[in-house]
C-alpha positions as CSV (number, residue, x, y, z in Angstrom):
1,M,-20.9,22.5,27.3
2,R,-21.7,21.0,23.9
3,R,-22.1,17.1,24.1
4,L,-20.5,14.9,21.5
5,P,-22.8,13.3,18.9
6,R,-24.2,10.1,20.2
7,G,-21.7,7.0,20.0
8,S,-18.7,9.1,19.5
9,A,-17.3,7.6,22.8
10,V,-17.2,4.3,20.8
11,V,-15.5,5.8,17.7
12,I,-12.7,7.7,19.8
13,A,-12.4,4.5,21.7
14,A,-11.8,2.6,18.4
15,I,-9.5,5.0,16.9
16,A,-7.5,5.0,20.2
17,A,-7.1,1.3,20.3
18,F,-6.0,1.6,16.6
19,V,-3.2,4.0,17.4
20,L,-2.2,2.4,20.5
21,L,-1.8,-1.1,19.2
22,G,-0.3,0.1,16.0
23,F,2.3,1.9,17.8
24,V,3.0,-0.5,20.6
25,L,3.3,-3.5,18.7
26,F,4.4,-2.5,15.0
27,S,5.7,0.9,15.4
28,A,6.4,1.1,11.4
29,P,5.8,-1.9,9.7
30,G,5.8,-2.4,5.7
31,H,8.1,-3.0,2.9
32,D,10.6,-0.9,0.7
33,D,7.9,0.2,-1.7
34,S,6.8,3.1,0.4
35,H,9.8,5.0,-0.7
36,I,8.7,4.4,-4.4
37,T,5.6,6.7,-3.7
38,Y,7.6,9.2,-1.6
39,W,9.9,9.8,-4.7
40,A,7.1,10.6,-7.0
41,A,5.8,13.0,-4.3
42,H,9.2,14.5,-3.7
43,T,9.6,15.4,-7.5
44,L,6.1,16.8,-7.8
45,K,6.9,19.0,-4.6
46,E,10.2,20.0,-5.6
47,H,9.9,19.9,-9.5
48,G,6.3,20.4,-10.0
49,Q,6.1,17.0,-11.9
50,I,5.7,13.5,-11.1
51,L,8.6,11.7,-12.4
52,N,10.8,8.6,-11.7
53,Y,14.3,8.5,-10.3
54,N,15.5,9.1,-13.9
55,G,13.6,12.2,-14.3
56,E,11.1,10.2,-16.9
57,R,7.4,10.5,-16.8
58,V,7.0,7.0,-15.2
59,E,4.2,6.6,-12.9
60,Q,6.4,4.5,-10.2
61,S,3.7,4.7,-7.4
62,S,0.4,2.8,-7.7
63,S,-1.5,5.3,-6.0
64,L,-1.8,8.9,-7.7
65,A,-4.2,10.0,-4.7
66,H,-1.2,9.3,-2.2
67,V,1.3,10.9,-4.1
68,L,-0.9,14.0,-4.5
69,L,-1.6,14.2,-0.9
70,L,1.9,13.7,0.1
71,A,3.2,16.5,-2.1
72,L,0.6,18.9,-0.9
73,L,1.2,18.0,2.6
74,G,5.1,17.9,2.3
75,A,4.6,21.6,0.7
76,V,2.8,22.9,3.6
77,T,4.3,21.2,6.3
78,R,7.8,21.0,5.3
79,V,7.9,17.7,7.1
80,S,10.0,14.8,5.6
81,L,8.2,12.3,3.2
82,P,9.4,9.3,5.1
83,T,8.0,10.8,8.0
84,L,4.6,12.1,6.6
85,G,4.0,8.9,4.8
86,P,3.2,6.8,7.8
87,L,1.7,9.9,9.6
88,T,-0.9,10.1,6.7
89,S,-1.8,6.3,6.6
90,I,-2.4,6.4,10.4
91,A,-4.8,9.7,9.7
92,A,-6.6,7.9,7.1
93,G,-7.1,4.9,9.1
94,A,-8.7,6.9,11.8
95,A,-10.7,8.6,9.3
96,A,-11.9,5.0,7.9
97,I,-12.8,4.1,11.2
98,A,-15.0,7.0,11.9
99,L,-16.6,6.8,8.3
100,T,-17.1,2.9,8.9
101,A,-19.3,3.9,12.0
102,R,-21.5,6.2,9.9
103,L,-21.9,3.7,7.0
104,A,-23.0,0.9,9.7
105,R,-25.6,3.3,10.9
106,A,-26.6,3.7,7.3
107,A,-26.7,0.4,6.3
108,V,-28.4,-0.9,9.7
109,P,-30.0,1.8,11.4
110,A,-31.1,-0.3,14.3
111,A,-27.9,-2.0,14.8
112,P,-25.8,-1.1,17.7
113,R,-22.2,0.4,17.8
114,G,-19.5,-1.9,17.1
115,A,-18.3,-2.3,13.5
116,E,-15.7,0.4,14.0
117,L,-14.0,-1.5,16.8
118,L,-14.0,-4.7,14.5
119,V,-11.8,-2.4,11.7
120,A,-9.9,-0.6,14.6
121,T,-8.7,-4.2,15.9
122,A,-8.2,-6.2,12.7
123,S,-4.4,-7.1,12.4
124,W,-4.5,-6.3,8.5
125,F,-5.9,-2.9,9.1
126,I,-3.5,-2.0,12.1
127,Y,-0.2,-3.2,10.3
128,W,-1.0,-1.3,7.0
129,G,-2.3,1.6,8.9
130,F,1.1,2.2,10.0
131,G,2.9,0.8,6.9
132,G,3.4,4.4,5.0
133,L,1.4,3.0,1.8
134,E,-1.9,4.0,0.5
135,S,-3.9,1.2,2.2
136,T,-5.9,2.9,4.6
137,L,-6.3,6.0,2.3
138,V,-8.1,3.4,-0.1
139,A,-10.3,2.1,2.7
140,A,-11.3,5.5,3.7
141,A,-12.1,6.5,0.2
142,A,-14.2,3.3,-0.4
143,V,-16.4,4.1,2.8
144,W,-16.7,7.6,1.7
145,L,-17.6,6.5,-1.8
146,V,-20.4,4.3,-0.8
147,L,-21.8,7.0,1.8
148,E,-21.9,9.5,-0.9
149,L,-23.5,7.3,-3.5
150,D,-26.0,6.3,-1.1
151,G,-26.8,9.7,0.0
152,Y,-27.1,10.7,-3.8
153,L,-29.5,7.7,-4.6
154,A,-31.4,8.3,-1.7
155,A,-31.9,12.2,-2.2
156,P,-30.8,13.3,-5.3
157,G,-29.5,17.0,-5.6
158,R,-26.6,19.0,-7.1
159,R,-24.8,19.1,-3.8
160,A,-25.1,15.5,-3.2
161,L,-24.1,14.8,-6.9
162,L,-21.0,17.2,-6.1
163,R,-20.1,15.0,-2.9
164,F,-20.4,11.6,-4.8
165,A,-18.2,13.1,-7.7
166,G,-15.6,14.0,-5.2
167,A,-15.7,10.8,-3.2
168,S,-15.6,8.9,-6.8
169,L,-12.5,10.9,-8.0
170,L,-10.5,10.3,-4.7
171,F,-11.3,6.4,-4.9
172,L,-10.4,6.2,-8.6
173,C,-7.1,7.8,-8.0
174,A,-6.4,5.7,-4.8
175,R,-5.7,2.5,-6.6
176,P,-5.3,1.1,-10.2
177,E,-8.2,-1.5,-9.6
178,S,-10.5,1.3,-8.5
179,P,-12.4,1.7,-11.9
180,L,-13.4,-1.9,-12.0
181,V,-14.5,-2.1,-8.5
182,L,-16.5,1.3,-8.8
183,A,-18.2,-0.1,-12.2
184,C,-19.2,-3.1,-10.4
185,V,-20.8,-1.0,-7.7
186,L,-22.6,1.1,-10.0
187,A,-23.8,-1.8,-11.9
188,A,-25.2,-3.1,-8.6
189,A,-26.8,0.3,-7.7
190,L,-28.4,0.2,-11.2
191,A,-29.8,-3.5,-11.1
192,Y,-31.0,-2.6,-7.3
193,A,-32.9,0.4,-8.9
194,L,-34.3,-1.5,-11.8
195,L,-35.6,-4.4,-9.6
196,R,-37.2,-1.8,-7.3
197,A,-39.0,0.0,-9.9
198,R,-42.2,-2.0,-9.7
199,W,-42.7,-0.5,-6.2
200,A,-41.8,2.8,-6.9
201,D,-44.4,6.1,-6.3
202,R,-45.9,6.3,-10.0
203,A,-46.2,10.2,-9.3
204,A,-42.1,10.1,-9.0
205,G,-41.8,8.1,-11.9
206,R,-41.3,4.3,-12.0
207,L,-37.7,4.6,-13.1
208,R,-36.4,7.6,-11.0
209,E,-34.2,5.6,-8.9
210,A,-32.7,3.9,-12.2
211,R,-32.2,7.5,-13.8
212,T,-30.3,8.7,-10.7
213,A,-28.1,5.6,-10.8
214,L,-27.4,6.4,-14.5
215,V,-26.6,10.0,-13.6
216,A,-23.9,8.6,-11.2
217,A,-22.7,6.0,-13.6
218,A,-22.3,9.0,-16.1
219,V,-20.3,11.2,-13.8
220,A,-18.1,8.4,-12.8
221,G,-17.6,7.2,-16.2
222,A,-16.4,10.7,-17.2
223,E,-13.9,10.4,-14.2
224,V,-12.7,7.3,-15.4
225,A,-12.1,8.7,-18.8
226,L,-10.4,11.9,-17.7
227,L,-8.1,10.0,-15.5
228,F,-6.9,7.5,-18.2
229,G,-6.9,10.3,-20.7
230,A,-4.6,12.2,-18.5
231,R,-2.4,9.4,-17.5
232,R,-2.0,8.4,-21.3
233,L,-1.3,12.1,-22.2
234,Y,1.4,12.7,-19.3
235,F,2.7,9.1,-18.7
236,G,2.0,7.6,-21.9
237,A,0.4,4.7,-20.2
238,F,-3.1,4.0,-18.8
239,F,-2.1,2.4,-15.8
240,P,0.6,3.0,-13.2
241,N,4.0,1.3,-14.1
242,P,3.6,-1.5,-11.3
243,V,0.6,-2.7,-12.9
244,Y,2.3,-3.7,-16.4
245,S,5.1,-5.2,-14.2
246,K,3.2,-7.0,-11.6
247,A,-0.2,-8.2,-13.4
248,A,0.2,-11.7,-14.4
249,G,-3.3,-12.5,-15.7
250,I,-6.0,-14.2,-13.8
251,D,-4.8,-17.0,-11.1
252,V,-7.7,-18.1,-8.9
253,A,-5.6,-20.9,-7.2
254,D,-3.0,-18.1,-5.8
255,G,-5.9,-15.8,-5.0
256,L,-7.7,-18.3,-2.9
257,S,-4.5,-19.3,-1.2
258,Y,-3.8,-15.6,-0.4
259,L,-7.2,-15.2,1.2
260,W,-6.6,-18.4,3.3
261,A,-3.1,-17.5,4.3
262,N,-4.3,-14.0,5.7
263,L,-7.6,-15.2,7.3
264,Y,-6.7,-18.3,8.8
265,P,-7.2,-18.9,11.8
266,T,-8.0,-15.4,13.5
267,G,-10.0,-14.1,10.4
268,L,-12.4,-16.9,9.7
269,W,-15.0,-15.1,11.3
270,L,-15.0,-12.3,8.4
271,I,-15.9,-15.2,6.0
272,A,-18.7,-16.5,7.8
273,G,-20.0,-13.0,8.5
274,V,-19.9,-11.7,5.2
275,A,-21.6,-14.8,3.7
276,V,-24.2,-14.4,6.2
277,G,-24.7,-10.5,5.8
278,I,-24.6,-10.9,1.8
279,V,-27.5,-13.5,2.2
280,Q,-29.6,-11.3,4.4
281,I,-28.9,-8.1,2.5
282,A,-30.3,-10.3,-0.7
283,R,-33.4,-11.5,1.1
284,A,-34.2,-7.8,2.2
285,A,-33.4,-6.2,-1.0
286,L,-36.9,-6.2,-2.4
287,R,-39.0,-6.8,0.7
288,E,-38.1,-3.9,2.8
289,A,-37.7,-0.1,2.1
290,P,-34.7,0.7,0.1
291,C,-31.4,0.4,1.8
292,Y,-28.8,1.3,-0.9
293,A,-25.9,1.5,1.7
294,A,-26.2,-2.1,2.8
295,V,-26.5,-3.2,-1.2
296,L,-23.7,-1.0,-2.2
297,S,-21.4,-2.3,0.7
298,A,-22.3,-5.7,-0.2
299,A,-21.4,-4.9,-3.8
300,F,-18.1,-3.5,-3.1
301,A,-17.2,-6.4,-0.8
302,V,-18.1,-9.0,-3.5
303,A,-16.2,-7.0,-6.1
304,Y,-13.0,-6.6,-4.0
305,V,-12.7,-10.2,-3.0
306,A,-13.3,-11.3,-6.5
307,F,-10.5,-8.8,-7.4
308,I,-8.3,-10.5,-4.9
309,V,-9.4,-13.8,-6.0
310,L,-8.8,-13.4,-9.8
311,T,-5.5,-11.6,-9.5
312,G,-3.9,-14.0,-6.9
313,G,-3.6,-11.4,-4.3
314,D,-0.4,-9.5,-3.3
315,W,3.2,-10.8,-2.0
316,M,3.3,-8.4,0.9
317,T,2.9,-9.5,4.5
318,G,-0.4,-9.0,6.6
319,G,-3.0,-8.9,4.1
320,R,-2.6,-5.4,2.5
321,F,-5.5,-6.2,0.0
322,L,-8.0,-7.2,2.5
323,S,-7.2,-4.0,4.3
324,H,-8.5,-2.1,1.3
325,A,-11.8,-3.5,1.6
326,L,-12.2,-4.2,5.4
327,P,-14.4,-1.5,6.5
328,L,-17.0,-2.7,3.9
329,L,-16.6,-6.4,4.5
330,V,-17.3,-5.4,8.1
331,V,-20.4,-3.4,7.6
332,V,-21.7,-6.4,5.7
333,T,-20.7,-8.5,8.6
334,M,-22.7,-6.2,10.8
335,V,-25.9,-6.4,8.6
336,G,-25.7,-10.2,9.0
337,L,-25.3,-10.3,12.7
338,S,-28.1,-7.9,13.4
339,A,-30.4,-9.6,11.0
340,T,-29.6,-13.0,12.7
341,L,-29.4,-12.3,16.4
342,G,-31.8,-9.7,16.4
343,S,-31.6,-7.5,19.8
344,A,-28.8,-5.2,20.1
345,R,-27.4,-7.1,23.4
346,R,-27.1,-10.4,21.5
347,V,-24.9,-8.2,19.0
348,H,-23.0,-6.5,21.6
349,I,-22.1,-10.0,23.1
350,A,-21.3,-11.4,19.7
351,L,-18.8,-8.7,19.3
352,V,-16.8,-9.3,22.3
353,P,-15.2,-12.9,21.1
354,L,-14.7,-11.2,17.9
355,V,-12.8,-8.2,19.1
356,A,-10.7,-10.7,21.2
357,V,-10.0,-13.0,18.3
358,N,-9.0,-9.8,16.4
359,L,-6.5,-9.1,19.2
360,V,-5.1,-12.5,19.1
361,G,-4.6,-12.1,15.3
362,V,-2.7,-8.5,16.0
363,V,-0.3,-10.3,18.5
364,A,0.2,-13.4,16.2
365,L,1.1,-10.9,13.4
366,A,3.4,-9.1,15.5
367,D,5.1,-12.0,16.8
368,S,5.6,-13.9,13.5
369,R,5.8,-11.8,10.2
370,S,5.8,-8.2,11.2
371,S,8.6,-6.1,9.4
372,G,8.0,-3.5,12.5
373,R,9.3,-3.8,16.0
374,P,7.4,-3.2,19.2
375,I,7.6,0.4,20.4
376,W,10.1,-0.3,23.5
377,S,12.7,-1.8,21.3
378,T,13.0,1.4,19.1
379,F,14.4,3.2,22.0
380,G,18.1,3.9,21.3
381,L,18.1,2.9,17.8
382,R,19.1,6.4,16.6
383,E,22.3,6.4,18.9
384,A,23.3,2.9,18.1
385,L,23.1,3.7,14.1
386,K,25.0,6.8,15.0
387,A,27.9,5.0,16.5
388,R,28.1,2.8,13.3
389,V,27.7,5.5,10.4
390,G,27.6,8.9,11.9
391,D,24.8,11.3,12.6
392,R,22.5,10.7,9.6
393,D,18.9,12.6,9.2
394,Y,16.5,9.4,9.0
395,S,13.2,9.5,10.0
396,W,12.1,7.8,13.3
397,F,9.7,5.9,11.1
398,E,12.7,4.7,8.9
399,L,14.6,3.4,11.9
400,A,11.7,1.4,13.5
401,N,11.0,-0.3,10.3
402,K,13.5,-3.4,10.2
403,P,14.2,-3.6,6.3
404,H,14.4,0.3,6.2
405,L,16.8,0.1,9.2
406,R,19.0,-2.6,7.4
407,D,19.3,-0.3,4.3
408,T,20.4,2.8,6.3
409,T,23.8,1.2,6.3
410,I,23.5,0.2,2.5
411,T,22.5,4.0,1.6
412,D,25.4,5.5,3.7
413,V,28.0,3.0,1.9
414,V,26.8,4.0,-1.5
415,L,26.4,7.6,-0.9
416,D,29.7,7.9,0.6
417,A,31.3,5.9,-2.2
418,M,29.6,8.1,-4.7
419,R,30.7,11.3,-3.0
420,E,34.4,10.3,-3.1
421,I,34.3,9.1,-6.8
422,K,32.3,12.5,-7.9
423,A,35.0,14.5,-6.2
424,K,37.6,13.0,-8.4
425,K,35.4,12.8,-11.7
426,P,32.9,15.7,-11.4
427,E,31.5,14.9,-14.8
428,H,30.8,11.4,-14.2
429,R,27.1,10.3,-14.7
430,F,26.7,7.1,-12.5
431,V,24.5,4.2,-13.3
432,V,23.0,2.3,-10.3
433,M,21.3,-1.1,-10.6
434,S,19.0,-2.9,-8.0
435,S,16.1,-5.0,-7.4
436,Q,15.4,-2.7,-4.3
437,A,13.9,0.4,-5.6
438,G,12.8,1.9,-2.3
439,M,14.5,3.6,0.5
440,T,18.2,3.5,-0.7
441,A,17.4,4.6,-4.3
442,Y,15.1,7.5,-2.8
443,H,18.1,8.7,-0.6
444,V,20.7,8.2,-3.2
445,F,18.7,10.0,-6.0
446,K,17.7,13.0,-3.6
447,E,21.2,13.6,-3.5
448,H,22.3,12.9,-7.1
449,Y,19.1,13.5,-9.0
450,G,19.8,14.8,-12.6
451,S,23.7,13.2,-12.3
452,A,22.8,9.4,-11.8
453,E,20.7,6.9,-13.7
454,F,18.8,4.1,-12.0
455,I,18.2,0.7,-13.5
456,D,15.3,-1.2,-11.7
457,T,15.7,-4.8,-12.4
458,C,12.2,-5.3,-11.3
459,S,10.7,-2.8,-13.6
460,L,8.8,-0.9,-11.1
461,A,10.4,2.5,-11.2
462,T,11.6,2.2,-14.9
463,R,10.2,0.7,-18.1
464,D,13.3,0.0,-19.9
465,F,13.2,-3.7,-20.2
466,P,9.6,-4.8,-20.4
467,T,9.6,-2.4,-23.7
468,C,12.5,-3.6,-25.5
469,L,13.5,-7.2,-24.7
470,P,12.2,-10.5,-26.3
471,P,9.9,-12.7,-24.3
472,G,11.7,-15.0,-22.0
473,V,14.5,-12.8,-20.9
474,L,12.3,-11.1,-18.1
475,S,10.4,-13.4,-15.4
476,R,7.1,-12.1,-14.4
477,R,6.7,-12.5,-10.6
478,R,4.5,-10.7,-8.0
479,I,7.2,-8.5,-7.2
480,G,7.6,-7.3,-11.0
481,M,8.9,-8.2,-14.2
482,V,12.4,-9.5,-13.0
483,L,15.8,-9.5,-15.1
484,N,18.1,-11.3,-12.8
485,F,21.8,-10.4,-12.4
486,R,23.2,-13.2,-14.3
487,T,20.8,-12.9,-17.3
488,Y,21.7,-9.2,-17.5
489,F,25.6,-9.7,-17.3
490,D,25.5,-13.0,-19.7
491,K,23.7,-11.0,-22.2
492,Q,24.6,-7.6,-21.5
493,A,25.7,-6.3,-24.7
494,M,22.5,-7.4,-26.3
495,I,20.4,-5.8,-23.6
496,D,22.4,-2.6,-23.5
497,Q,22.3,-2.4,-27.3
498,R,18.5,-3.1,-27.4
499,C,17.3,-1.0,-24.4
500,G,19.8,1.8,-24.4
501,T,21.2,1.0,-20.9
502,R,24.7,0.8,-19.9
503,R,26.7,-1.1,-17.5
504,P,26.1,0.0,-13.8
505,D,28.5,1.8,-11.7
506,V,27.1,0.8,-8.5
507,V,25.1,-2.3,-7.6
508,F,23.4,-3.1,-4.3
509,D,20.8,-5.9,-3.4
510,H,20.1,-8.6,-1.2
511,S,23.1,-11.2,-0.6
512,G,23.3,-14.7,-0.6
513,R,22.2,-15.8,-4.1
514,G,25.4,-16.1,-5.6
515,V,25.4,-12.5,-7.1
516,E,28.6,-11.4,-5.6
517,A,30.6,-14.0,-7.6
518,I,29.0,-13.2,-10.6
519,L,29.9,-9.2,-10.1
520,E,33.5,-10.2,-9.3
521,R,34.0,-12.2,-12.4
522,K,32.6,-9.2,-14.2
523,G,35.1,-6.8,-12.8
524,Y,33.3,-5.4,-9.6
525,S,34.8,-5.0,-5.9
526,I,32.3,-5.8,-3.2
527,V,33.1,-3.2,-1.0
528,Y,30.7,-3.9,1.7
529,R,28.6,-6.9,3.0
530,Q,26.5,-7.2,6.0
531,R,24.9,-10.2,7.2
532,G,23.1,-11.4,10.3
533,P,19.3,-11.0,11.8
534,I,17.8,-7.7,12.8
535,K,15.9,-8.6,16.1
536,N,13.6,-7.2,18.3
537,E,13.8,-6.6,22.0
538,G,11.0,-8.5,22.7
539,L,8.7,-9.5,25.7
540,G,9.9,-12.6,27.2
541,P,9.7,-15.4,24.4
542,W,7.2,-13.3,22.4
543,L,7.8,-10.7,19.9
544,R,11.2,-11.6,18.7
545,N,10.8,-12.3,14.9
546,T,13.8,-11.3,12.9
547,V,14.6,-9.8,9.5
548,P,17.9,-10.8,7.5
549,S,20.2,-7.8,7.0
550,D,22.2,-9.6,4.4
551,T,22.8,-7.1,1.4
552,F,26.0,-5.9,-0.4
553,V,27.2,-3.1,-2.2
554,A,29.5,-3.6,-5.4
555,I,31.1,-1.0,-7.3
556,D,32.9,-1.4,-10.8
557,T,36.6,-1.8,-9.8
558,A,37.9,0.7,-12.5
559,L,36.1,3.6,-10.9
560,L,37.8,3.1,-7.4
561,A,41.1,3.8,-8.5
562,G,42.6,6.5,-6.3
563,T,39.9,6.3,-3.7
564,S,40.1,5.5,0.0
565,I,37.8,2.4,-1.1
566,E,40.1,0.9,-3.5
567,G,41.1,-2.7,-2.4
568,K,39.2,-2.7,0.7
569,R,36.1,-4.8,1.7
570,T,34.1,-4.3,4.8
571,S,32.2,-7.1,6.3
572,Y,29.7,-6.2,9.0
573,K,27.9,-8.7,11.2
574,W,24.5,-6.7,12.2
575,N,24.5,-5.5,15.9
576,I,22.1,-2.6,15.8
577,Q,19.2,-4.0,17.6
């Protein structure tokens, strides 16, 4: 019987812990944005092009790699994208854990196992590993990149260079900030090679390592040029559309606040661990044999934390940006632990409280801010929803996620209304407006693609407003370039004339901000409004956090003439738990 490689048991245990904790405590966390990516993958799978809801070449997803992977898997398996998305995130999380174990051995060959456990039990990593976005794919790509760059710099060769090129291309396509982070990592590799040149074997050439680093940089530079060129040629922009909508310049104060809010209190060990690790790596860099794995890990950690601080972080729950860099941060921490504590036994002892603190952080996140729900509270959701809206083909992950579950009822109201209106006016082309470009838009445009137009008031999925409106009309926030409803309807003639938009037929959005009253004054009927908290079936007093269900659907009153909806207003107090 063939034996498993040494240390495999720890990796398997870490992956099992990641999967078990994720399913049991979160099931399907995350936000509305996942379906923005699913739509791009859907159009690529079905139409052979990456398009937005309006059939335009707008890159509405932030992760090209995730779009390509989902489209490929969707075409091969025929599994729905809202199911494939979370499954892909979970699989990428498992891959990142296994790759972290390899990188930790490369960075600290004498260190005991344990880095994979620190990654697998971190709240940020678990939460976003089940969130259906690209976070764990970014993490896995980052670790693979550092491993292949380390391998190429240590033993240059054609195959090693090709492996590095593949890892580099995946990482570059995974996130918009990847080119900047990779540039910092390659700059660190080149600087390290130049500093070590004085001890190089003269027979091999004093600058052999530096030349190797330059070749890697040239390959990566060519890939960056190819990526930017392809984006510019196809989408007409160098970056994905959300970058232009969300990027607000340098904001160090918000970036530091973001780190503190997501690290305090159960993640403070990461700050201390990374700081000690960087000091130890810097001290050993010139005194010992070359260890590019440690240096590159430290460079990546510094570059990504700097990116977070400079850009102000992210609006989403659960430290999404931290999960992207977590494996590298943990590897640097392991370097610090090993150098400071010395023996493997001491490191093992130190890992026990760190893993325990991680687990406390996981429970705390599940109890407070999670948009997912414990696994036992997902039982019976499909039957409860069926009793409310009929038999609908939603993914289990959509039902287990509270914001998505909220949107199921809204989606059905919108679809039912559009079907009835379409039956009476077959040639009518709908205009749908919302600040929510995710789940509801995804399902509505799957059915009405080509016969409807979407107006995204946050400008993530469309770019009508940022390119045509004068300064001051849009409000730049972390969620996008926002055109609020009051501004649109107060200045509708000017906006429609400048931007080529037209008055929406259907509006759906969050309630409670006075939007319904504005719409009613402008000739809309509020055909549906829901309110009340979406709760979990918790565990005693624990895990009972809620998400508000307050949303509405408004339809142009003129379109409702002769329909069964005319003159009706449905109010629903949420009771699907």
